[in-house]
C-alpha positions in Angstrom: -150.2 66.4 82.4 -147.3 65.7 84.7 -146.9 68.3 87.4 -143.8 69.2 89.5 -143.8 71.2 92.7 -141.0 73.1 94.4 -139.4 71.9 97.6 -141.1 74.6 99.6 -144.5 73.5 98.3 -143.8 69.8 98.9 -142.5 70.5 102.5 -145.7 72.4 103.3 -147.9 69.6 101.9 -146.0 67.0 103.8 -146.3 68.9 107.0 -150.1 69.3 106.6 -150.5 65.6 105.8 -148.3 64.4 108.7 -150.3 66.5 111.1 -153.3 64.2 110.4 -151.4 60.8 110.2 -149.9 58.6 112.9 -146.2 59.4 113.5 -144.0 57.8 110.9 -146.9 56.8 108.6 -145.8 59.0 105.7 -142.3 57.6 105.8 -143.6 54.1 105.7 -145.7 54.9 102.7 -142.6 56.2 100.9 -140.5 53.2 102.0 -143.1 50.7 100.8 -143.3 52.3 97.4 -139.5 52.5 97.2 -139.0 48.9 98.2 -141.6 47.7 95.7 -139.8 49.4 92.9 -136.5 48.0 94.0 -138.0 44.5 94.2 -139.3 44.7 90.7 -136.0 45.9 89.4 -134.1 43.1 91.2 -136.6 40.5 89.9 -136.0 41.8 86.3 -132.3 41.8 86.8 -131.7 38.6 88.7 -135.1 36.8 88.6 -135.6 37.1 92.3 -135.1 39.5 95.3 -133.9 36.5 97.3 -130.1 36.3 97.4 -129.5 39.7 95.8 -126.9 42.1 97.1 -128.2 45.5 98.1 -126.2 48.5 99.5 -128.0 51.4 101.1 -126.2 54.7 101.0 -127.9 56.5 103.9 -127.4 60.1 104.8 -128.9 62.0 107.7 -132.6 62.9 107.9 -135.7 61.5 106.4 -134.2 60.7 103.0 -131.8 58.3 104.7 -134.7 57.0 106.8 -136.7 56.2 103.6 -133.7 54.3 102.2 -133.1 52.3 105.5 -136.7 51.3 105.9 -136.8 50.2 102.2 -133.7 48.2 102.8 -135.3 46.5 105.8 -138.2 45.5 103.6 -135.9 44.0 101.0 -133.9 42.2 103.7 -137.1 40.6 104.9 -137.6 39.2 101.4 -134.2 37.5 101.5 -131.9 40.2 100.0 -128.5 40.7 101.6 -128.6 44.3 102.6 -125.7 46.4 103.9 -125.9 50.1 104.9 -123.2 52.6 104.5 -123.9 55.5 106.9 -122.5 58.8 105.7 -122.9 60.4 109.1 -123.4 57.5 111.6 -124.3 59.8 114.5 -127.1 61.3 112.5 -128.5 58.2 110.9 -132.3 57.8 111.2 -132.7 55.7 114.4 -136.0 54.0 113.5 -134.8 53.1 110.0 -131.5 51.8 111.2 -133.2 49.7 113.9 -135.6 48.3 111.4 -132.8 47.3 109.0 -130.8 45.5 111.8 -133.9 43.8 113.0 -134.5 42.5 109.4 -131.0 41.0 109.2 -129.3 43.9 107.5 -125.8 45.0 108.4 -123.9 48.2 108.8 -120.6 48.7 106.9 -117.8 50.6 108.6 -115.1 52.3 106.8 -114.7 53.7 103.3 -112.7 50.8 101.9 -115.2 48.1 102.8 -118.1 50.4 101.7 -116.7 50.9 98.3 -116.0 47.1 97.9 -119.6 46.3 98.9 -120.9 48.9 96.4 -118.9 47.5 93.5 -120.2 44.0 94.2 -123.8 45.0 94.6 -126.8 44.2 92.4 -128.6 47.3 93.5 -127.4 50.5 95.2 -130.0 52.7 97.0 -129.0 56.3 97.0 -130.4 58.0 100.1 -127.5 60.3 100.7 -129.2 63.7 100.3 -132.9 64.6 100.1 -134.8 67.3 98.2 -133.5 70.0 100.5 -129.8 69.4 99.5 -127.9 72.3 98.1 -124.9 72.1 95.8 -123.1 69.0 94.8 -122.2 66.1 97.0 -120.1 66.7 100.1 -116.5 65.4 99.9 -117.2 62.4 102.1 -119.9 61.2 99.8 -118.1 61.5 96.5 -116.1 58.2 96.8 -119.3 56.2 97.3 -121.0 57.9 94.3 -118.0 57.1 92.2 -118.1 53.5 93.4 -121.7 53.3 92.4 -120.9 54.5 89.0 -118.1 51.9 88.6 -120.6 49.2 89.7 -123.0 50.4 87.0 -120.4 50.4 84.3 -118.5 47.2 85.2 -121.0 44.9 86.8 -124.4 46.2 85.6 -125.6 47.2 89.0 -128.7 49.3 89.3 -128.6 52.6 91.1 -132.0 53.7 92.5 -132.3 57.2 93.8 -134.6 58.1 96.7 -136.8 61.1 95.6 -134.0 62.5 93.4 -130.3 61.8 92.8 -128.1 63.2 95.5 -126.3 66.3 94.2 -129.1 67.4 91.9 -131.0 70.6 92.8 -134.6 69.6 93.2 -136.1 73.0 92.1 -134.0 73.6 89.0 -132.2 70.4 87.9 -128.8 72.2 88.2 -125.8 70.1 89.2 -123.0 71.9 91.0 -120.2 69.4 91.5 -120.4 65.7 91.9 -123.8 63.9 91.9 -125.1 60.4 91.8 -126.2 59.0 88.4 -129.3 56.8 88.8 -130.9 54.3 86.6 -134.2 54.8 88.4 -135.4 57.6 90.6 -138.4 56.9 92.9 -140.0 60.2 93.8 -142.7 60.7 96.3 -146.0 62.6 96.1 -145.2 64.7 93.0 -142.4 65.2 90.5 -139.8 67.7 91.4 -138.8 70.3 88.7 -135.2 69.0 88.7 -136.3 65.6 87.6 -137.8 67.0 84.4 -135.0 69.4 83.3 -131.5 68.6 82.2 -128.9 68.2 83.5 -130.9 66.8 86.5 -133.1 64.7 84.3 -130.1 63.0 82.8 -128.9 62.0 86.2 -132.3 60.7 87.3 -132.8 58.0 84.7 -136.3 56.6 84.6 -138.6 58.4 87.1 -141.2 56.4 89.0 -143.8 58.4 91.0 -145.1 56.9 94.2 -148.4 58.2 95.5 -148.1 58.9 99.3 -151.3 61.0 99.6 -150.0 64.5 99.0 -152.5 65.2 96.2 -155.1 67.1 98.2 -152.4 69.1 100.0 -150.8 70.1 96.7 -154.2 71.3 95.4 -155.5 68.5 93.3 -158.6 69.5 91.6 -157.1 72.8 90.5 -155.1 73.0 87.3 -151.6 72.0 88.3 -152.3 72.3 92.0 -150.0 75.3 92.2 -147.3 73.4 90.3 -144.0 75.2 89.3 -143.4 73.0 86.2 -145.7 71.0 84.0 -145.1 68.6 81.1 -147.6 67.8 78.4 -148.6 64.2 77.7 -150.4 62.8 74.6 -153.9 63.5 75.9 -153.0 67.1 76.7 -151.6 67.7 73.3 -154.5 66.0 71.6 -156.8 68.5 73.3 -154.7 71.4 72.1 -154.2 70.5 68.4 -156.6 72.4 66.0 -159.0 70.3 64.1 -160.9 71.8 61.1 -164.7 71.6 61.0 -167.1 71.4 58.1 -167.3 75.2 58.0 -163.5 75.7 58.0 -161.7 77.3 55.1 -158.0 78.2 54.8 -158.5 81.6 56.3 -160.5 80.4 59.3 -157.8 77.8 60.0 -155.3 80.5 60.3 -152.8 82.2 57.9 -149.1 82.4 59.0 -146.6 84.9 57.7 -143.0 83.8 57.4 -140.2 86.4 57.0 -137.1 84.3 56.7 -134.1 83.5 54.5 -131.6 85.7 52.5 -129.3 85.3 49.6 -126.8 83.6 51.8 -129.4 81.4 53.7 -132.3 80.6 51.4 -132.6 77.2 52.9 -133.8 78.6 56.2 -136.8 80.0 54.5 -137.6 76.7 52.9 -137.3 74.9 56.2 -139.4 77.4 58.2 -142.1 77.1 55.5 -141.9 73.3 55.6 -142.6 73.3 59.4 -145.4 75.8 58.9 -147.2 73.8 56.2 -147.1 70.7 58.4 -148.1 72.7 61.6 -151.9 73.0 61.1 -152.4 76.5 59.6 -154.7 76.9 56.6 -152.2 78.9 54.5 -148.7 80.3 54.6 -147.6 83.6 53.2 -143.9 84.0 52.6 -142.2 87.4 52.5 -138.5 87.6 51.5 -135.7 87.2 49.0 -136.0 83.4 48.9 -139.5 83.5 47.3 -138.4 81.5 44.2 -136.8 78.8 46.3 -139.8 78.5 48.6 -142.5 78.3 45.8 -140.4 75.9 43.8 -140.3 73.5 46.8 -143.7 74.3 48.2 -146.0 75.6 45.4 -148.9 76.0 47.8 -147.1 78.9 49.5 -148.3 82.4 48.8 -145.1 84.4 48.2 -143.8 87.9 47.8 -140.2 89.2 47.4 -141.1 92.2 49.6 -141.2 92.5 53.3 -144.0 91.8 55.8 -145.7 95.1 55.1 -146.2 94.0 51.5 -147.8 90.7 52.5 -151.6 90.2 52.9 -153.4 89.7 56.2 -152.0 87.1 58.5 -152.9 85.8 62.0 -149.2 85.4 63.2 -145.7 86.0 62.1 -142.5 84.0 62.2 -139.5 86.3 61.6 -135.8 85.6 61.8 -134.5 82.3 60.4 -131.7 83.0 58.0 -132.5 86.7 57.7 -128.9 87.9 58.1 -128.1 91.2 59.7 -128.4 93.7 56.8 -130.9 96.5 56.3 -133.6 94.2 54.8 -133.4 92.0 57.9 -133.9 95.0 60.2 -136.8 96.2 58.1 -138.4 92.7 58.2 -138.2 92.6 62.0 -139.6 96.1 62.3 -142.5 95.4 60.0 -143.4 92.1 61.6 -143.4 93.7 65.1 -145.5 96.6 63.8 -148.3 94.2 62.9 -150.8 93.7 65.7 -150.7 89.9 65.7 -148.5 87.4 67.6 -144.9 87.4 66.5 -142.4 84.6 66.9 -138.8 85.8 66.8 -136.1 83.3 66.0 -132.4 82.9 64.9 -131.1 86.1 63.2 -134.2 87.9 64.4 -133.0 87.3 68.0 -129.6 88.7 67.2 -131.2 91.8 65.9 -133.4 92.1 68.9 -130.4 91.7 71.2 -128.8 94.7 69.6 -131.8 96.8 70.6 -132.8 95.2 73.9 -136.2 94.9 75.5 -137.1 98.5 74.5 -137.8 97.2 71.0 -140.9 95.4 72.3 -142.3 98.3 74.4 -145.8 99.3 73.4 -146.7 96.0 71.7 -150.2 94.7 72.6 -150.0 91.4 70.8 -147.8 88.6 72.3 -144.2 88.0 71.4 -142.6 84.6 71.5 -138.8 84.3 71.6 -137.2 80.9 70.7 -133.5 81.1 71.4 -130.9 78.4 71.9 -128.4 78.9 74.7 -126.0 81.2 72.7 -128.9 83.4 71.5 -130.2 83.6 75.1 -126.8 84.8 76.2 -126.9 87.7 73.8 -130.4 88.6 74.7 -129.6 88.7 78.4 -126.4 90.7 77.8 -128.5 93.4 76.3 -130.3 93.7 79.7 -127.8 93.4 82.4 -124.9 91.0 81.8 -124.2 88.0 79.7 -123.7 84.5 81.0 -121.7 81.9 79.0 -123.8 79.7 76.8 -122.7 76.7 78.9 -124.1 78.3 82.0 -127.4 79.1 80.3 -127.7 75.4 79.2 -126.7 74.2 82.7 -129.2 76.4 84.5 -131.9 76.6 81.8 -134.9 77.1 84.1 -133.3 80.1 85.8 -132.2 81.8 82.6 -135.4 81.2 80.7 -137.4 82.8 83.5 -134.9 85.8 83.5 -135.3 86.2 79.8 -139.1 86.1 79.9 -139.2 88.7 82.7 -136.7 91.0 81.0 -138.4 91.1 77.7 -142.0 90.6 78.8 -142.3 87.8 76.3 -143.0 84.1 76.2 -139.7 82.2 75.9 -139.0 78.8 74.4 -135.4 78.0 75.3 -134.2 75.2 73.1 -131.8 72.5 74.2 -131.6 69.0 75.6 -134.7 70.0 77.6 -136.8 72.6 75.9 -138.3 75.0 78.4 -141.3 77.2 77.8 -141.8 80.2 80.1 -145.0 82.2 80.1 -144.8 86.0 79.7 -145.1 87.8 83.1 -148.1 89.9 83.8 -147.8 93.5 82.7 -147.2 94.6 86.3 -144.3 92.1 86.6 -142.5 93.1 83.3 -139.0 94.2 84.0 -137.1 96.2 81.3 -133.6 97.5 81.1 -134.5 101.0 82.4 -135.6 99.7 85.7 -133.8 96.3 85.9 -132.3 95.8 89.4 -131.6 92.1 90.1 -132.1 88.7 88.6 -135.5 87.1 89.4 -135.6 83.7 90.9 -137.4 80.5 89.8 -140.3 79.8 89.7 -142.1 82.4 87.7 -143.5 85.3 89.8 -147.2 84.7 90.4 -146.8 80.9 90.3 -147.5 80.4 86.6 -146.1 77.0 85.7 -143.2 76.7 83.3 -143.6 73.9 80.7 -140.8 71.5 79.9 -140.9 69.3 76.8 -140.5 65.5 77.4 -140.0 64.5 73.7 -137.1 64.5 71.4 -133.9 62.7 70.5 -130.2 63.7 70.2 -130.5 63.2 66.5 -132.5 66.4 66.5 -129.2 68.3 66.9 -129.0 69.0 63.2 -128.8 72.1 61.0 -132.2 73.6 60.3 -134.2 71.8 62.9 -134.8 75.0 64.8 -136.2 76.6 61.6 -138.7 73.8 61.3 -139.7 74.2 64.9 -140.3 77.9 64.4 -142.6 77.1 61.4 -144.6 74.6 63.4 -145.0 76.9 66.3 -146.0 79.8 64.2 -148.6 77.7 62.4 -150.2 76.8 65.7 -150.1 80.5 66.7 -151.9 81.4 63.5 -154.5 78.7 64.2 -155.4 80.4 67.4 -153.4 78.7 70.2 -152.1 80.8 73.0 -148.4 81.4 72.8 -147.5 79.0 75.7 -149.7 76.3 74.2 -148.4 76.8 70.7 -144.8 76.7 71.9 -145.2 73.6 74.1 -147.4 71.8 71.6 -144.9 72.5 68.7 -141.9 71.3 70.8 -143.8 68.1 71.6 -144.7 67.4 68.0 -141.2 68.4 66.8 -139.6 65.9 69.2 -142.0 63.1 68.3 -141.5 63.8 64.6 -137.7 63.6 65.1 -138.0 60.2 66.8 -140.2 58.9 64.0 -137.8 60.1 61.3 -134.8 58.7 63.1 -136.5 55.3 63.6 -137.4 55.2 59.9 -141.0 54.5 60.5 -143.6 56.8 58.9 -146.6 55.6 60.9 -145.4 54.9 64.4 -143.6 56.9 67.0 -141.0 55.1 69.1 -140.6 55.8 72.8 -137.6 57.7 74.3 -134.6 55.6 75.3 -131.4 56.2 77.1 -129.5 56.1 73.8 -130.5 57.7 70.5 -132.6 55.4 68.5 -132.3 55.0 64.7 -130.1 57.0 62.5 -129.3 60.6 61.6 -132.1 62.7 60.2 -132.4 65.9 58.2 -134.5 68.9 59.1 -136.8 68.3 56.1 -137.3 64.7 57.2 -138.4 66.0 60.6 -140.9 68.3 59.0 -142.3 65.5 56.9 -142.7 63.3 60.0 -144.9 65.8 61.8 -147.9 64.2 60.1 -147.2 60.8 61.7 -146.6 62.4 65.1 -149.8 64.3 64.8 -151.8 61.2 64.0 -150.1 59.3 66.8 -151.1 62.0 69.3 -154.7 62.2 68.1 -155.1 58.4 68.2 -153.8 58.2 71.7 -155.9 61.2 72.9 
């Protein structure tokens, strides 16, 4: 598991550690790790650190100090290092002295600074640290723009110190201009903003440098009071259900799927496709697309009636392609009346938004909502006010938490970074009748949010969300807790999409800066879940 901690938690851990260390020792640890990463990058780029051209963009405070000390280490290895001081009177004195002593220089004036940046092999972004708020200040914007030009024209590497300047460390939000990095070297722990878009997009490849914060962050306890966590292969392997010698189709879990309509029969087929590949022992389909479903997947148990006419299930998926007619409303009501976990997706979310959180009052079994940004906007509008879908996508952590707290449900917010927010404790549930103000991130009570690290832009294709709902529902029926089912399904779904896009049935490619492979269909993603599952189990 990868864990990310808030700025407040990191600051407290740093203060506790610094109280036991000699003055400046923590900064030297950070600078050593930063310089080592830069040296490896320069060696890969040019074959050697010696003779390379490095520009340090140094703001005030410790972030600028880390960058200056790292620049000094590179200068001692033969790099030509020049520092651009954003606020010369506030530059870190010790770092600046070390840079000059190592042969580094200080650049004066915007024009010379921009010229040096555009000729650089590596630009070290130490403008703003993790405490920065909002986008870059006006005086920093030209230098960030010059760094971007150097990347695009000359192939220079931009390395961010702790996180790219202008990115919100706690949320990944970007308000205004920000530095785009090829590599971000972060210290002690990941920051939530490095794992969630748009911040993750600005961060590039993230390298974690251990500076000894682990015990202060609570290592040894799950997550160490993390705000955000991201699954890795070993974590997923431990979650995936595996049948035993005593298993039968009922013990493995039976999923009910209420989806599809005369207009959208394909949504039912796709949701069932995801469900059949998701680990449940059996799938019961209820709806008007029964003939299409059984024709494509004869192993499905079908009925043309609603959920109330279906046999016993361990979980429901309701919503994909249902439409908004009376039968759709009845299907949602009947699924929610069953005392089992219910996943609501697509048209089911639109119907739920018309009713608001009151529709979920009194339910004892969990509810899992799986909206995209537009659906999240409608759900939030039913509670207090709607935000444009673009704002929801831009501030996905904040809005996913708001949605979970408003509806008392687990929320899987789909998008370039899929976010899974646990349902709040009953005492923290906030419904429309007593809603007062928007909650803040992280989740009240400190329960970590999960973000999904897998996927590919090729996954932005019609029907892929229906497949994800089926996979998630199948894992719910198999007995996984809703947060585990949602995060495991998103991980498998993303891996399957990479596999399908790469055209390899047995291997899963790694993520890259650009989409690998070729376009995929939703059914191809569903079929590739088997390869993703095998890959995870083998690695775990």
